[in-house]
MIGU-914645 format. One line per 4 residues: for each residue x, y, z of C-alpha. Coordinates in steps of 0.001 Angstrom, whole numbers, m for minus. Example, Ala and Ser with C-alpha at 12.3 -4.5 7.8 and 13.67 -1.06 7.14 Angstrom:
MIGU-914645
12300 m4500 7800 | 13670 m1060 7140
end
This chain:
MIGU-914645
106806 4499 m92621 | 106071 7569 m90458 | 107999 6096 m87496 | 110905 5204 m89755
110966 8755 m91193 | 110996 10176 m87662 | 113991 7948 m86814 | 115926 9105 m89851
115078 12741 m89091 | 116324 12304 m85499 | 119580 10792 m86743 | 120131 13643 m89183
119537 16114 m86436 | 121953 14285 m84125 | 124714 14253 m86699 | 124135 17935 m87454
124410 18722 m83762 | 127627 16759 m83411 | 128954 18660 m86408 | 128147 21972 m84796
129925 20910 m81631 | 133101 19962 m83513 | 133359 23376 m85241 | 135667 26052 m83861
134291 27617 m80707 | 132890 31139 m80538 | 135301 33955 m81223 | 135019 35321 m77716
138016 34107 m75703 | 137084 31843 m72762 | 133464 31398 m73825 | 132167 28266 m75467
129173 28560 m77858 | 125868 27305 m76543 | 124301 24384 m78399 | 120538 24739 m78389
117936 22300 m79811 | 114791 24310 m80496 | 111296 23373 m81635 | 110748 24628 m85222
107658 26626 m84316 | 109826 28931 m82197 | 112490 29468 m84861 | 111836 33100 m85747
111782 34594 m82288 | 114529 32398 m80913 | 116841 33231 m83813 | 116230 36888 m83223
116779 36631 m79462 | 119956 34600 m79965 | 121377 37284 m82302 | 120477 40024 m79797
122093 37962 m76983 | 125266 37525 m79053 | 125496 41309 m79647 | 124980 42084 m75973
127164 39371 m74416 | 129507 38146 m77083 | 128241 34555 m76571 | 127428 32603 m79751
124340 30477 m79711 | 124282 27596 m82273 | 120699 26579 m82998 | 119407 23271 m84231
115708 23257 m85250 | 113219 20465 m85806 | 110094 18864 m84496 | 110153 18571 m80733
109947 14765 m80851 | 112668 14506 m83436 | 114888 16832 m81423 | 114452 14721 m78294
115504 11637 m80232 | 118502 13528 m81533 | 119412 14595 m77995 | 119365 10942 m76899
121604 9976 m79738 | 124119 12841 m79566 | 124299 13098 m75767 | 125823 16498 m76121
124510 20068 m76076 | 123243 22649 m73584 | 119559 23532 m73935 | 116405 21930 m75240
113515 24239 m76130 | 110361 22066 m76203 | 107064 23275 m77593 | 104752 21450 m75167
104626 20118 m71645 | 104341 16495 m72742 | 107660 16605 m74555 | 109278 18118 m71483
107836 15327 m69353 | 109195 12775 m71798 | 112646 14416 m71669 | 112537 14325 m67827
111450 10673 m67790 | 114432 9867 m70042 | 116724 11772 m67631 | 117769 14042 m70509
117128 17381 m68803 | 117684 19194 m65507 | 116387 22695 m64749 | 113564 24086 m66883
112342 27683 m67483 | 108895 28282 m69083 | 109093 30817 m71922 | 105692 31184 m73603
102240 29695 m73726 | 100487 28508 m76859 | 97547 26419 m78033 | 96489 24768 m81360
94280 26559 m83848 | 93045 25932 m87391 | 95148 28163 m89702 | 93516 29361 m92927
94395 31903 m95602 | 93349 35483 m94909 | 89697 36027 m95492 | 89017 32335 m94872
88001 31536 m98507 | 86783 28049 m97646 | 84587 29349 m94741 | 86159 26935 m92244
84493 27514 m88883 | 84665 24133 m87066 | 86686 21010 m86983 | 84024 19172 m88982
84712 21528 m91934 | 88182 20023 m92248 | 86587 16747 m93417 | 84772 18347 m96345
85786 17009 m99776 | 86765 20509 m101003 | 89149 21208 m98078 | 92780 20158 m98311
94288 19784 m94828 | 97899 19717 m93626 | 98979 18092 m90330 | 102271 17392 m88626
103602 13991 m87697 | 102485 13330 m84086 | 105575 11164 m83490 | 107923 14019 m84438
106148 17250 m83394 | 104537 18705 m80343 | 101672 20256 m82299 | 100896 16887 m83865
100921 15083 m80551 | 98813 17699 m78813 | 96325 17708 m81653 | 96041 13945 m81617
95466 13983 m77828 | 92908 16751 m78095 | 90811 15010 m80809 | 90909 11527 m79379
89293 9006 m81677 | 88443 11695 m84172 | 92077 12235 m84970 | 92428 9096 m87053
89564 10179 m89232 | 91170 13642 m89746 | 94614 12094 m90408 | 93169 9774 m93070
91634 12807 m94802 | 94835 14938 m94636 | 96395 15934 m97865 | 99867 16073 m96470
101675 15332 m93150 | 104953 17146 m92609 | 107784 16952 m89940 | 107486 20492 m88560
104755 23094 m87903 | 106589 25636 m90060 | 106414 23267 m93026 | 102655 23052 m92982
102276 26791 m92368 | 104460 27435 m95389 | 102347 25002 m97469 | 99274 27014 m96453
100813 30349 m97481 | 101726 28846 m100848 | 98200 27637 m101478 | 99146 23968 m101490
96515 23308 m98763 | 93440 25161 m97516 | 93877 24613 m93752 | 96435 23383 m91210
96454 22834 m87489 | 99290 24915 m86001 | 100088 26817 m82812 | 98238 30080 m82353
101633 31847 m82194 | 102626 30288 m85564 | 99956 32165 m87473 | 101280 35790 m87091
104726 34626 m88137 | 103473 33998 m91706 | 101995 36676 m93978 | 98521 36081 m95235
97282 33653 m92619 | 94446 33849 m90069 | 93472 31726 m87100 | 90180 29952 m86455
89602 29134 m82796 | 87634 25944 m82068 | 86763 24749 m78552 | 88263 21264 m79064
91695 22862 m79431 | 91559 26143 m77490 | 91648 24503 m74078 | 94964 22703 m74886
97300 25392 m73533 | 100928 24313 m73479 | 104135 25842 m72242 | 107131 26170 m74539
110028 25674 m72181 | 113798 25882 m72160 | 115435 23031 m70281 | 119142 22469 m69429
120323 19218 m70891 | 121839 16536 m68660 | 124822 16638 m71062 | 125407 20335 m70524
128903 21197 m69221 | 128253 24935 m68797 | 125118 25101 m66709 | 125548 28767 m65616
125891 29844 m69262 | 122936 27725 m70382 | 120701 29056 m67578 | 121854 32554 m68244
120605 32342 m71840 | 117416 30587 m70763 | 116760 33421 m68281 | 117394 35957 m71096
114912 34130 m73351 | 112238 34284 m70660 | 112918 37807 m69296 | 109998 40120 m70171
112346 43056 m71046 | 114736 40896 m73177 | 113495 37814 m75040 | 109963 38552 m73924
109820 41658 m76109 | 110636 39697 m79272 | 108269 36833 m78338 | 105400 39255 m77819
106047 41066 m81089 | 105743 37744 m82853 | 102405 36834 m81213 | 103410 34747 m78255
101925 34943 m74767 | 104664 35189 m72144 | 104852 32576 m69358 | 106028 35050 m66678
109839 35041 m66702 | 111988 36698 m64095 | 113269 40241 m64496 | 116543 40120 m66344
119806 40242 m64401 | 123188 39052 m65711 | 123862 37635 m62230 | 120575 37569 m60369
120406 38013 m56589 | 117981 35908 m54612 | 117235 36674 m50924 | 116252 33680 m48742
115088 33973 m45161 | 115511 30714 m43298 | 114972 29485 m39782 | 118162 28426 m38113
117150 24770 m37851 | 117377 24383 m41591 | 120961 25576 m41851 | 122818 22237 m41552
120765 20752 m44433 | 120924 23624 m46915 | 124219 25521 m46633 | 126060 23270 m49029
123088 23026 m51369 | 122882 26831 m51499 | 126501 27052 m52567 | 126062 24393 m55187
122889 26022 m56518 | 124502 29430 m56663 | 127477 28088 m58694 | 125232 26086 m61083
122894 29076 m61747 | 125527 31798 m61899 | 123427 33557 m59246 | 124069 35155 m55862
122055 33760 m52885 | 121787 36137 m49903 | 120690 33997 m46965 | 119513 35288 m43606
119402 32623 m40856 | 117573 33484 m37657 | 114684 32595 m35396 | 111487 32813 m37323
110028 35353 m34864 | 112904 37682 m35736 | 112494 37008 m39473 | 108752 37714 m39393
109272 40861 m37352 | 111900 42015 m39847 | 109518 41515 m42740 | 106756 43312 m40992
109131 46209 m40157 | 109923 46618 m43885 | 106203 46937 m44416 | 106401 46660 m48220
107384 43557 m50208 | 108978 45885 m52789 | 111734 46824 m50334 | 115144 45920 m51812
116072 43286 m49255 | 112607 41727 m48831 | 112994 37953 m49105 | 112157 36184 m52348
111684 32875 m50483 | 110985 31917 m46858 | 111978 28557 m45360 | 110343 28578 m41861
111110 26320 m38902 | 107478 25453 m38539 | 104062 26107 m40132 | 102964 28269 m37213
105285 31037 m38458 | 103757 31191 m41976 | 100365 32783 m41119 | 101995 36055 m39816
103348 36669 m43355 | 100780 34824 m45432 | 99997 38026 m47393 | 103477 37847 m48912
103793 34049 m49131 | 100338 32700 m50206 | 101368 29051 m50654 | 103736 26721 m48790
105425 23440 m49664 | 106101 21160 m46715 | 109661 19965 m47145 | 110720 18376 m43861
109869 17819 m40248 | 111844 17162 m37066 | 111011 16114 m33489 | 111335 18446 m30519
112866 17004 m27450 | 114973 17458 m24297 | 118727 17309 m24655 | 120841 16309 m21630
124441 15399 m21093 | 125411 11847 m22092 | 124160 9315 m19576 | 121457 11725 m18358
123078 12370 m14897 | 120005 14378 m13715 | 117562 11698 m14855 | 115404 14034 m16893
112814 12085 m18881 | 109750 14365 m19166 | 108763 17990 m19269 | 107698 17816 m15624
111246 16821 m14601 | 112536 20105 m16022 | 111115 21678 m12910 | 113272 19708 m10420
115164 21941 m7969 | 118497 23267 m9052 | 118256 22215 m12705 | 119749 24672 m15155
117453 24796 m18174 | 117925 26538 m21507 | 115061 27510 m23846 | 114646 29405 m27076
112979 32829 m26845 | 109261 32634 m27575 | 109254 36003 m29351 | 112217 35381 m31493
112224 31645 m32348 | 109708 29117 m33578 | 111120 26599 m31192 | 110711 28968 m28220
107127 29749 m29223 | 106249 26066 m29528 | 108068 25218 m26258 | 106059 27894 m24492
102839 26463 m25955 | 103612 22901 m24876 | 104589 23901 m21345 | 101467 26110 m21022
99177 23330 m22286 | 100354 20910 m19569 | 100409 23523 m16793 | 104211 23578 m16434
105111 26943 m17858 | 105584 28845 m14617 | 107298 25963 m12727 | 109802 25241 m15485
110502 28901 m16109 | 111872 29135 m12557 | 114790 26954 m13734 | 115460 28758 m17021
118878 30385 m16920 | 119128 31418 m20538 | 116813 32170 m23517 | 118285 32443 m26960
117160 33121 m30596 | 118177 29705 m32009 | 118845 26258 m30594 | 122421 26163 m31816
123338 28412 m28880 | 121738 25921 m26460 | 123771 23061 m27881 | 126971 25140 m27469
126134 25884 m23837 | 125241 22219 m23182 | 128650 21157 m24487 | 130345 23846 m22395
128642 22593 m19220 | 126597 25722 m18623 | 123269 23882 m18815 | 121853 20610 m17470
119002 20398 m19976 | 117535 22265 m22934 | 114683 21862 m25393 | 115939 21632 m28950
115161 20003 m32304 | 116376 16512 m32987 | 118464 17864 m35874 | 120325 20156 m33414
121396 17150 m31399 | 122179 14960 m34517 | 125886 15692 m34523 | 126327 15386 m30728
125941 11591 m30333 | 128326 10505 m27578 | 128267 13884 m25884 | 124522 14594 m25499
121368 12426 m25296 | 118117 13368 m26989 | 114863 12525 m25222 | 111594 12703 m27214
108826 14784 m25519 | 105518 12985 m25077 | 103244 15760 m26474 | 101333 16130 m29753
103082 19364 m30352 | 106630 17967 m30076 | 107183 18139 m33830 | 108032 20966 m36220
107163 20971 m39887 | 109422 23125 m42148 | 107518 24819 m45020 | 109149 26568 m48031
107329 29434 m49579 | 107829 31728 m52615 | 106975 35373 m52360 | 104120 36485 m54614
105389 39107 m57014 | 109056 38422 m56499 | 111120 39591 m59509 | 113075 36345 m59132
110162 33986 m58549 | 111260 31488 m61173 | 114764 31369 m59692 | 113287 30843 m56245
111166 28004 m57699 | 114234 26365 m59110 | 115899 26630 m55742 | 112882 24734 m54271
113207 22129 m57027 | 116950 21808 m56255 | 116117 21121 m52607 | 113531 18517 m53665
116138 16791 m55869 | 118531 16427 m52940 | 116316 14688 m50339 | 119322 12796 m49064
120961 15966 m47682 | 117953 16669 m45451 | 117664 13082 m44212 | 121400 12970 m43481
120912 16086 m41335 | 118226 14298 m39275 | 115059 15575 m40992 | 112138 13440 m42012
111300 14137 m45706 | 107883 15505 m46681 | 108741 17189 m49911 | 106522 15010 m52109
103324 16315 m50566 | 101188 18909 m52476 | 101522 22555 m51587 | 99012 24153 m49131
97469 27596 m49009 | 99101 29637 m46291 | 95711 31200 m45376 | 94418 27645 m44659
97055 26757 m42070 | 95418 26186 m38766 | 97241 27024 m35534 | 96655 24173 m33046
94810 24966 m29802 | 97922 24326 m27650 | 99641 27241 m29466 | 96723 29673 m29093
98149 31820 m26423 | 100058 35161 m26448 | 102368 35187 m29383 | 103080 36626 m32870
100562 34445 m34746 | 97631 35540 m32670 | 98454 39205 m32731 | 98802 38945 m36543
95545 37117 m37112
end
């Protein structure tokens, strides 16, 4: 019966949502109303935030409330709408598994408590007290609500005993909180943030429930046709000086939203090797988010030097995210970027003209008389620094340098000069040569260091840290772009601490990493 009731509830919510969508659009010309499915436990703050947002922006937000599980069922039926505000992480995972959502923005954190009337007249101190004959208990349906599901998971086998003893089981957390205020029951298991929303209630913390901290999260629906508008409202909900003020007044703990900006600006520093894979993705992400992405491409030595020159991460143009050419250029700025996600890797090799007329096969053959060699600058570029380390480790640095006719900040310049006939050989990344098949040949270098791994790092304390995190997620969702550009994918690996990155022995010579350590 409970499952059947949940199905009927979901259908009712779906039909209600479709009705809302068929109504006249918002009165503001050129702006469609946002359709938002919201967990019932968040009703009071979200209603207040939506009204404040309407007054400030002119955008109408049409809200549909219910148990999180019921809302997700309604979303699957209606297949229309813009945002889903789920009360717990499990519901968000279910929505993602069903391919019902895209981007997500954590809003607040909450955990279950035992709610009682003020003064705790039944002296309820522990979960066991809920099983007393003189205690009437209210629960929510675990198939329809987040609080019900989280409670069931927290109590394990003990949940069935409690459910059998319950006086009533309702479809939303606000329903059972209302029953408690009316005196229809003596206790209810609700979110900690639900208690201060109802006059005359108090919370009893118990260890079995306190550890179950969950994020209430706003997620863009797969059916959303106005992603920039939906994300704008989600950012407003999460912003500490906007929606955050209202959430906190009503007893919620904030999840750390970005500072509010109508059109946020994100600054990304990126090594030049990454450019072919991410330029299009950056434009797409910017359009989808309604954000501005300021991207600085350069050699990582230059990028690190620029950051160090600024001296303070609070400088206006200090990057919010850093996508390096290789791990070795993360330690110099680890104080700003404490964690790195390895996204891709690419081989380092020798590029020669098609057919290899000078018969260059190894590093040693770069020293043959009369060969015009191009390298990247060791102080400016990751590739130059790694090239220098490889040549030094095999005793060829001085002999090869006699043939070097040009040193540049990025390998793109070397490819251009190879095509123009100004060089006979150059050391580049495989991705640099990817588009030159038929004109240039790429020869893999036989050396353990002939590989660069590209890490992506978020700046600690960035006012747009959540936005930068969504950019990382967007990159991860488009693996094919990186592979098409010639990279090997590594984006599924766990993040690593920047302070734990070890510089290999063959790179331990003069250079920026060692002076910074």
